[in-house]
N, C-alpha and C positions, 0 to 999 in steps of 0.2 A: 819329605818329598824330594828334596834336592839329592839326598843320599841314594834314593831308589833310582832316580834318573841316571845318576853317575854310575851306579853299579850295573844297571841294564846296559848302558853304553859300553862300559868296560868289558862285560861278558860278551856282548855281540862283537866288539872289536877283536878280542882275543880269539874267539872261535873263528871268525872270518879270516883273521891273519894266519892262524895255524892251518886252516884249510887251504887258502890260496898259496901260502908258502910251500906246503907239502906237495901240492899238485905241481907247482913250478919246479921244485927240486927234482921230483921223480921224473917228470916228463922231459926236463932238460937232460937228465942223465940218460934216458932212453935215446933221445935225439943224438947226443954226443957219441954214443957207441952203436947207433943204428940197430938197436935191439928192441924187442917187444915184451920180454919177460925175463925176470931174474928170480931164481929159486933162492929164498932166504933160508928156509928150513923145511923139512917134510911137512906138507900140509899148508904151506904158505908161500905165495909168490908175490912179487910186485909185477904188475902187468900193465901194459899200455892199452887202455880201453877207452874208446870214444863212445859215450852213451848218448844217443839221440832221443832216447825215450825217457821213461820215468823210472821209479824204483824197480829193481830187479830186471832192468832192460825191457820192461813192457812198453808197448806203443812206440816202437822205433819209427819216428817220423822226422827225418832231417829238416824238412820245410816247416812243419808245425812247431817242432821243438824249440826253435829259436824265438818264437813270439808268443805262442799260446801258453806253454808251460811256465815261462818266466812271469807272464801276466797273472796266472793263477797263483803262483808262489808268492808274488808280491802282494796280491790281495789278501792272502792268508796271513802273511807277515804283518800287514797293516792291522788286520783284525786282532792278531796276537798282541801288537803294541797297545791297542785299545784295551784288551784284557789286562795287560800289565798295568796300565794307568788306573784301572778300576779295581785292583786287588791289593791287599796288604799282606797276603800270604807270601812269605819269602821263598818257599820252595817253588811255588807257581811262577814267581817272578824269574827265578833262576832257570826253571825248565823252559819257560816261554822264550827267554833270552837265548838259550842254547838253540832252540828251534829256529828262531829268527836269524841268528848268526849262520847256522848251517844252510838255511834257505837262501840267504844272500850270497853265500859262496857259490852255490850252484846256479843262482840267477846270473851272477857275473860271468861264470863259465859259459852259460848259454848265449849271453849277449856278445861276449868277446870272441869265443871260439866257435859258437854254433852248436855246441854239444857240451856235455859234462865230462870232465876228465876223472875217470875212475881208475884205481890202481891197486887196491887191496884185494887179493885173490886167495881165498881160503878153499881148500879142497880135501877130499878123502878119496884116495885112489884116482879114478878118472872122473869123479863127480865133483863139480865146482859149484860153490855158492856164487851167486851173481857178484861180480866185482862192485866195489863201492869205494867211497873216499871218506875223509874226516868229516866233511859236511853232513854226509848221510849218517855217520856215527853220532854226531851232535844232535841231529834231529831225533834219531832213535832213542838216545839217552833222555832227551827232554820229554818225549812222548811217554817213555817208560816211567819216568818219575811222576808224571801226572796220573797215569793209570794206577801205579802203586799207591799213591796218595789217595786216590778215589776209592780203591778197594779197602784200604785201611779205614778211611772215614765211613764207608758203608758198613763195615763190621762193627765199628764203634757205635754207630746209630742202632744197629740191630741189638747189640749187647745191652745198651741203655734201655731200649724199649722192652726187652725181655724181662729185665729186673724190675 
């Protein structure tokens, strides 16, 4: 049990640190040079984006975003911590820890800045995927791991019941 608590704490701390450090580094760079976008290579920019909404820039609400969205994210994170406490599945523990670390990174942004700092901008020609950050990536990876595990488990059960 001690090992699980420590590993959860370390994963959350690493994801949170990487997210906050990357945001700080990129946004300080932009402020230093008074720029809002840097082309890294064709199809990828670093961009200065203030996201007052949720995923993919939906629900842009500067007033609500500072209080409502962090409250919801915190409630979900607490629920995930409860799930971590009640599972022995190492992949789920890892996935939930990634999600919690990512959520905390964006919660801190909303509380401190009033918005989430997004900077990863992928595009093809003039069509841009909504900007995002490392916290969003950690959340997506965690959710993807859970979905993949569920799909694999579903097909294992199907296979067993057919035989």
